[in-house]
C-alpha positions in Angstrom: 1.2 -8.6 53.4 0.6 -5.3 51.5 3.0 -2.1 52.7 2.5 1.7 52.3 5.2 3.9 53.1 4.1 7.5 54.1 5.9 10.3 55.5 3.8 13.3 57.2 5.1 16.7 56.5 3.8 20.1 57.1 4.8 23.5 58.6 5.5 23.8 62.4 2.4 23.6 64.5 -0.2 22.4 61.9 -0.8 19.0 63.4 1.5 16.5 62.4 2.1 14.6 65.4 -1.6 14.9 66.6 -2.6 13.2 63.4 -0.4 10.2 64.0 -1.9 10.0 67.4 -5.2 9.5 66.1 -4.0 7.1 63.5 -2.5 5.0 66.3 -5.8 5.2 68.4 -7.9 4.3 65.3 -5.8 1.2 64.2 -6.2 0.2 68.0 -2.3 0.0 69.0 -3.3 0.5 72.6 -5.5 -1.4 75.1 -8.6 0.1 76.0 -7.4 0.8 79.8 -4.1 2.0 78.6 -3.6 5.9 79.2 -1.3 7.1 76.8 -1.6 11.0 76.8 -1.0 13.3 73.7 1.7 13.8 71.2 3.2 10.4 71.8 5.9 10.4 69.2 7.3 13.7 70.9 9.1 11.6 73.5 12.2 13.7 74.5 11.7 16.3 77.1 12.9 19.3 74.8 10.2 18.1 72.1 7.4 18.3 75.0 8.7 21.4 76.4 8.8 23.4 72.9 5.9 21.7 71.7 7.6 20.9 68.2 9.0 17.7 66.6 12.8 17.8 66.4 13.9 14.1 65.3 11.9 12.1 62.8 10.3 8.8 64.1 8.9 5.7 62.6 5.8 4.1 63.7 3.7 1.3 62.0 0.0 0.4 61.9 -2.1 -2.1 60.5 -5.3 -1.0 58.5 -7.5 -3.3 56.4 -4.9 -5.9 56.1 -2.2 -3.5 55.0 1.0 -2.6 57.0 1.3 1.3 56.9 4.7 2.7 58.0 4.2 6.3 59.0 7.3 8.6 59.5 6.6 11.6 61.7 8.8 14.6 60.4 9.8 17.9 62.0 8.2 21.1 60.5 10.9 23.5 61.0 13.3 24.5 58.3 16.3 24.4 60.8 15.9 20.5 61.0 15.4 20.3 57.3 18.3 17.5 57.4 16.2 15.3 59.3 13.3 15.7 56.6 15.7 15.2 53.6 17.0 11.8 54.6 13.8 10.5 55.8 11.9 11.1 52.8 13.8 8.6 50.9 12.2 5.7 52.9 8.5 6.8 51.8 6.6 6.5 48.6 4.1 9.1 49.1 3.5 12.0 51.7 0.6 13.3 53.4 0.8 17.1 53.2 -0.8 18.5 56.0 -2.1 22.3 55.7 -3.9 24.4 58.2 -7.3 25.4 56.9 -6.9 29.1 58.1 -3.2 29.8 57.6 -2.6 27.9 54.1 0.7 27.1 52.9 3.5 28.5 54.9 7.3 28.9 54.3 8.0 25.5 56.0 5.2 24.1 53.8 6.9 25.0 50.8 10.2 24.0 52.0 9.3 20.4 53.0 6.9 20.1 49.6 9.7 21.0 47.5 11.9 18.1 48.8 9.2 15.5 48.3 8.4 16.6 44.7 12.1 16.6 43.7 12.2 12.9 45.2 9.0 12.1 43.0 6.9 11.2 45.8 3.0 11.2 45.4 1.3 13.8 47.6 -2.1 13.4 49.3 -3.4 16.7 50.9 -5.0 16.8 54.4 -6.6 20.2 55.1 -6.7 20.3 59.0 -8.3 22.3 61.4 -11.5 23.3 59.6 -13.3 23.8 62.8 -11.2 27.2 63.2 -13.1 30.4 62.9 -13.0 32.3 59.7 -11.2 29.4 57.8 -11.3 28.8 53.9 -10.8 25.2 53.1 -11.5 25.8 49.3 -9.3 28.6 48.9 -6.6 26.6 50.9 -7.1 23.6 48.5 -6.5 26.2 45.5 -3.4 27.4 47.2 -1.9 24.1 47.8 -2.6 23.5 43.9 -0.9 26.8 42.8 2.2 26.1 45.1 2.8 22.6 43.8 2.4 24.1 40.1 5.1 26.8 41.1 7.3 23.9 42.7 7.3 22.2 39.4 5.3 19.3 40.2 4.5 16.9 37.4 0.7 16.1 36.3 0.2 12.8 38.3 1.5 14.9 41.4 -1.0 17.8 40.7 -3.8 15.5 40.4 -3.7 14.8 44.1 -6.6 13.5 46.4 -7.6 15.7 49.5 -9.5 15.4 52.8 -10.9 17.7 55.2 -11.1 17.5 58.7 -9.9 18.1 62.3 -7.2 15.9 63.7 -7.8 17.3 67.1 -11.4 16.5 67.1 -10.5 13.0 65.6 -12.6 13.3 62.2 -11.8 13.3 58.7 -14.2 13.8 55.9 -14.1 14.3 51.8 -16.3 17.4 52.1 -15.3 19.9 54.9 -19.2 20.7 55.7 -19.8 17.1 56.5 -18.4 15.9 59.8 -17.8 12.2 60.3 -16.8 10.5 63.7 -13.4 8.9 62.4 -10.6 9.5 60.4 -11.2 6.4 58.0 -11.5 8.6 55.1 -7.9 9.5 55.5 -6.6 6.1 55.6 -8.9 5.0 52.7 -7.3 7.7 50.7 -3.8 6.4 51.6 -4.7 2.7 50.8 -6.2 4.0 47.4 -3.5 6.7 46.3 -0.3 5.9 48.0 1.6 3.6 45.6 3.1 0.4 47.2 6.8 0.3 47.1 8.2 -0.6 43.6 10.3 -3.6 43.9 12.9 -4.2 41.2 14.8 -7.3 40.5 18.3 -7.5 41.5 20.8 -8.0 44.3 20.1 -6.9 47.9 20.3 -2.8 48.2 19.3 -0.7 51.3 20.2 3.0 51.7 21.0 3.7 55.6 18.8 6.8 56.2 18.7 7.0 59.8 20.5 5.7 63.0 19.5 4.4 66.2 21.7 3.8 69.4 21.1 0.8 72.1 23.6 0.5 75.0 23.2 -3.4 74.5 23.9 -3.8 70.8 25.5 -0.5 69.7 24.5 1.4 66.7 21.3 0.3 64.7 21.2 1.2 60.9 17.7 2.1 59.7 16.6 2.2 56.1 14.0 1.0 53.5 14.8 -2.2 51.6 14.9 -1.4 47.9 15.1 -4.8 46.6 16.2 -8.5 47.6 15.8 -10.0 50.9 17.7 -9.5 54.1 18.3 -12.5 56.4 19.7 -12.9 60.0 23.4 -13.6 60.1 23.8 -12.6 56.4 27.1 -11.3 55.0 26.9 -8.0 53.0 28.7 -5.1 51.7 28.8 -1.5 52.8 29.1 0.8 50.0 30.5 4.0 51.6 29.7 7.5 50.2 33.0 7.8 48.3 32.3 4.4 46.4 34.7 2.0 48.6 33.2 -1.1 49.9 33.8 -2.8 53.2 32.5 -6.3 54.4 30.1 -6.6 57.3 27.6 -8.9 59.0 24.0 -8.3 60.2 23.4 -10.0 63.3 19.7 -9.2 63.8 16.8 -8.0 61.8 14.0 -6.1 63.2 10.9 -4.4 61.5 8.7 -1.8 62.9 5.4 -2.6 64.7 3.4 -0.1 66.5 5.6 2.2 68.5 8.3 -0.6 69.0 10.2 -3.1 66.9 9.9 -7.0 66.3 12.6 -9.3 65.6 12.1 -11.1 62.5 14.2 -13.7 60.4 14.0 -12.1 57.1 13.0 -8.8 55.5 11.4 -8.4 52.0 11.9 -5.4 49.8 9.8 -2.3 50.3 9.7 -2.7 54.0 11.5 -0.3 56.5 13.8 -2.4 58.9 16.5 -1.8 61.3 19.6 -3.9 61.2 21.7 -4.6 64.4 25.4 -5.6 64.3 26.8 -3.7 61.3 30.0 -1.7 62.2 31.6 1.5 61.0 28.5 2.6 59.0 27.3 6.1 58.5 24.1 7.7 57.1 23.8 7.8 53.3 25.9 4.4 53.0 24.4 1.5 51.1 23.8 -2.3 52.3 24.4 -4.1 49.1 25.0 -7.8 48.0 28.5 -9.5 49.2 29.6 -10.7 45.7 28.7 -7.9 43.2 27.7 -4.9 45.5 25.9 -1.8 44.0 25.6 1.4 45.6 22.5 3.5 45.7 22.4 7.5 45.1 23.6 8.9 48.6 21.8 11.5 50.5 22.1 15.3 49.3 22.0 17.6 52.4 21.8 21.4 51.9 24.5 23.4 53.4 24.8 25.1 56.8 24.2 28.9 57.1 25.3 29.8 60.5 28.3 29.2 62.7 28.8 29.5 66.4 32.2 29.2 68.5 32.0 26.5 71.1 34.9 26.8 73.6 35.3 25.2 77.3 34.0 27.2 80.3 36.8 29.1 82.0 34.8 31.4 84.1 35.7 31.6 87.8 32.7 29.2 88.3 33.6 26.4 86.1 33.0 22.9 87.3 30.6 23.8 90.0 27.4 22.4 88.0 28.6 20.3 85.3 30.3 16.8 85.0 32.0 17.3 81.5 34.0 20.5 81.4 37.4 19.7 79.4 37.8 20.3 75.8 38.1 16.4 75.3 34.7 16.0 76.7 33.3 18.4 74.4 35.1 17.4 71.2 33.8 13.7 71.6 30.4 15.0 72.3 30.3 17.1 69.0 31.7 14.2 67.1 29.2 11.8 68.3 26.3 14.2 67.2 28.2 14.5 63.9 27.2 10.9 63.3 23.4 11.4 63.2 22.9 15.1 62.8 23.4 15.4 58.9 23.4 19.1 58.6 25.9 19.7 61.3 29.6 20.6 60.6 32.4 20.9 63.0 35.9 22.8 62.3 38.8 22.7 64.6 40.3 26.1 65.2 43.9 27.1 66.0 43.1 26.8 69.5 42.9 23.0 71.1 39.7 24.1 73.3 37.7 26.1 70.7 35.6 24.8 67.9 33.4 26.3 65.0 30.0 24.5 64.9 28.1 25.1 61.6 24.3 24.6 61.5 21.0 25.6 59.8 20.1 28.4 62.0 19.9 29.5 65.6 17.4 26.9 66.5 19.1 24.0 65.2 22.3 24.8 66.9 20.5 25.9 70.3 18.8 22.6 70.6 22.1 20.7 70.5 23.4 23.2 73.3 20.5 22.6 75.3 20.6 18.7 75.0 24.3 18.9 75.8 23.9 21.1 79.0 21.2 18.7 80.0 23.6 15.7 79.8 25.8 17.5 82.2 28.2 19.6 80.0 29.5 23.1 80.7 30.6 25.3 77.7 30.6 28.8 76.3 29.1 29.8 73.0 30.2 33.0 71.0 27.7 35.3 69.0 26.1 33.4 66.1 27.9 34.2 62.6 26.4 33.8 59.2 28.6 32.1 56.8 29.6 34.2 54.1 30.4 32.7 50.7 32.4 34.1 47.5 30.4 33.4 44.3 32.0 34.6 41.3 34.3 36.9 43.0 31.3 38.6 44.8 30.8 38.1 48.5 27.4 37.0 49.2 25.4 36.2 52.4 22.3 33.8 53.0 19.0 35.6 52.3 15.8 34.2 53.9 12.2 34.5 53.2 10.4 36.0 56.3 6.7 35.9 57.1 5.0 38.0 60.0 1.7 37.3 60.8 0.3 40.2 63.4 -2.5 42.3 64.5 -3.2 45.1 61.8 -2.5 48.0 64.4 1.1 47.2 65.1 2.0 46.3 61.6 3.7 49.7 61.0 6.1 49.1 63.7 7.3 45.5 62.6 7.7 46.7 58.9 10.0 49.5 60.2 12.1 47.3 62.1 12.6 44.8 59.0 13.4 47.3 56.7 15.8 48.7 59.3 17.6 45.4 59.0 17.8 45.6 55.0 14.5 43.7 54.6 12.6 43.9 51.4 8.7 43.7 51.8 7.2 41.2 49.0 3.5 41.3 50.0 1.1 42.1 52.4 -2.4 40.7 53.0 -5.3 41.0 55.5 -6.9 37.8 57.1 -9.5 38.6 59.3 -8.2 41.1 61.8 -4.5 40.1 61.4 -1.9 41.3 58.7 0.5 38.8 56.8 3.6 40.3 55.8 6.5 38.7 53.4 9.9 39.9 53.1 13.2 38.8 52.0 15.8 39.6 54.7 19.5 38.6 55.1 19.9 35.8 57.7 22.0 38.3 59.8 19.1 40.4 60.0 16.9 37.7 61.6 19.5 37.1 64.6 17.9 39.2 67.4 14.7 40.2 65.4 12.3 37.9 67.2 12.9 39.5 70.5 12.3 43.2 69.3 9.3 42.0 67.6 7.6 40.5 70.5 8.2 43.5 72.4 7.1 45.9 70.0 3.9 43.9 69.2 2.9 42.7 73.0 3.7 39.3 72.1 1.4 39.0 69.2 3.7 38.6 66.2 4.3 35.1 64.8 7.5 34.8 62.8 8.6 32.1 60.5 11.5 32.1 58.0 13.2 29.7 55.7 16.7 30.1 53.7 16.0 31.2 50.2 19.5 31.5 48.3 22.8 33.3 48.7 22.7 37.1 47.6 25.4 39.6 47.2 26.1 41.2 50.8 23.6 43.9 51.7 25.7 46.2 53.8 25.7 46.9 57.5 22.7 45.9 59.8 22.2 48.1 62.9 23.3 46.2 66.1 21.9 46.1 69.7 21.9 49.9 70.7 22.5 49.5 74.3 25.7 48.7 76.2 26.2 46.2 78.8 26.3 46.6 82.6 29.4 44.5 83.8 30.2 43.3 87.1 33.2 45.0 88.9 33.7 42.5 91.5 33.4 38.5 92.4 30.7 38.2 95.0 26.9 38.2 95.8 24.5 40.8 94.2 23.2 42.7 97.1 19.8 44.4 97.0 20.6 47.5 98.4 23.3 48.0 95.3 20.8 46.9 92.9 18.1 49.3 94.0 20.7 52.3 93.9 21.6 51.5 90.5 18.0 50.7 88.8 17.9 53.9 87.1 21.1 52.9 85.0 19.4 49.9 83.3 17.9 46.9 83.6 19.4 43.9 85.6 19.5 40.2 84.6 20.8 39.0 88.1 18.5 38.7 91.1 19.5 39.7 94.6 21.6 37.1 96.4 22.8 35.7 93.4 26.4 34.6 93.1 28.3 36.9 90.4 31.9 37.3 89.1 33.9 39.8 87.7 33.3 40.4 84.2 29.9 39.0 84.1 27.3 40.9 82.2 24.7 41.3 84.7 22.4 44.1 83.0 21.7 46.3 80.0 23.0 50.0 80.2 20.5 52.6 79.2 23.4 54.1 77.2 25.3 52.9 74.4 28.7 52.2 76.1 29.3 49.5 78.6 29.6 50.4 82.2 31.3 48.6 85.0 29.2 48.5 88.3 29.8 47.2 92.0 26.5 45.6 93.0 28.1 43.7 95.9 28.2 46.6 98.1 26.4 46.5 101.4 24.7 49.4 103.4 27.1 51.0 105.8 25.4 50.6 109.3 27.1 53.4 111.0 25.5 55.1 114.1 24.8 58.3 111.7 21.4 58.5 110.2 19.6 60.9 108.3 16.0 61.2 108.0 14.4 59.7 104.9 17.4 57.5 104.0 15.7 54.0 105.1 13.5 53.6 102.3 12.6 50.2 101.2 14.3 48.7 98.3 11.9 48.2 95.5 13.6 46.0 92.9 12.3 45.4 89.4 12.4 41.6 88.7 15.3 40.6 86.8 15.0 39.9 83.0 15.6 36.0 82.3 16.6 34.9 78.9 16.0 31.5 77.2 19.2 30.1 75.6 17.8 31.4 72.0 17.2 34.9 73.1 20.8 34.9 75.1 22.5 33.9 71.9 20.6 36.5 69.9 21.3 39.0 72.5 25.0 39.0 72.9 27.5 41.2 71.0 31.0 40.2 69.4 33.0 40.6 72.7 30.6 38.5 74.9 30.0 34.8 75.4 27.0 32.9 76.9 28.1 30.6 79.7 25.9 27.4 79.6 25.9 25.0 82.5 23.3 22.5 83.5 21.7 25.0 85.6 22.6 28.2 84.8 22.8 30.6 81.8 24.9 33.4 82.3 26.3 36.3 79.9 29.9 37.3 80.2 32.7 39.4 78.4 35.3 37.5 76.6 37.9 39.1 78.5 37.0 39.3 82.3 39.2 42.1 83.3 38.5 45.7 82.6 42.2 46.3 81.7 42.2 43.5 79.3 39.0 44.5 77.7 40.4 48.2 77.1 43.7 46.5 75.8 41.9 44.5 73.3 39.4 47.1 72.3 38.5 46.5 68.6 
């Protein structure tokens, strides 16, 4: 049976997972009466809630007697580690581009990876039913982008189809609407090369992991050459070149959304191996007698770090099941096995860990997953990683694109330039402006909140890591100080009402609070301790007009990323399964004054 291995790459939200849905329906993977819903591959809660793909998934369909292994990849640069490793399994890529937006920062990021690996690109220009879209100009822009990224001639000679994955049609000409996505699948059969099989002993690079509570860890990869069989003895070639003997108990290939147990796998197919022990991503499964290792996976360096520590607030252990440093350390070590772009360093204290990742989103997805599993922990302010290159201190710089209505673009440009951003270009698209900047990663932390406020929620912001450049100097931090609770107790409506002119609150009336918790934002620059647990004195003496109704402004509620971007150096975010609280590192005011920086 012929095999084609393709990865679908694109900027976040250009329709990758929707397209995979339509391909699966077209190749009749489901019964007529089966109700499957949308975005079938985004199968964990976090992916569904955020509407983004976080981990790459495999699915296989059969079309015209050819087995097509499809890999759906994340579009966000923060999950670049996922994209880099799974592209090793593909022979070609489907590059999806939005017909209105054209190539975006993450398009460039994932395309660069595919071109460097020498994969054949096929272009799908999606969403051609949008108003004011320009499919022909987008086609030109994709060609220019590939040329700029150093594509070779055979890559620049790419086929393209146009259509709308959402409305289930693809065509060679965007004006000519068809009623199915066959032109896309025909393009895959015609232009994506079949896997090149070389002669030689068994070789397979492990590019991804799965876990089953019955069989333990499962290795997934594409067999480059040779044949694998059940109960076969093999060698594992580690990253450092050492070899270990191992045995494959079971072999599975991908079929539809699931896996099928087989007795042997031939070169070119993507398979899962059960029974191997002690392997890591990037190891090679090789011949027992004369093992030859494959080139292992290179992953971009992390650019941001956060301090993870145990929850030591007065409310610790009320929500979560796992609260000790041992639990947190074991969980982070488990994450390291499959999350390649992550690093964890021990600190001088046993209950604090420095966790390095690609960006705030990359780390916040890990924190969110941990809190859902029942962990309690505290997170410090995100810090960018400063490197010394040739004796000069350098920091990560990112390429930032902001898409926003024309009338508010002035405010946004001011904000970015304040944070040491340099404007590269500005172009009008319809009634919106697309502005491109180079900005230090430090400047991006906390920018999204301010931008959304200034543009009434209209701004769309995307960024990707570019390179390290010499330090750009100071960046203004949050201007306002915090309102800090003075007492343990319950927030009383009467007190909140009387303190409202001091700032905006983050806690609702009736919520339990503790001393040192950040319960609001001060209107002035310095921190202020307030007591919101004071009730009204119910004595006999009354003055006229004193019994006004309390009118309380609703509390500001942060999402995890917003909270991480909001806090200052002397604050933590306390994360438990059902609460997010902000607090000072030192809870007592005496300690805060003593340790003031």
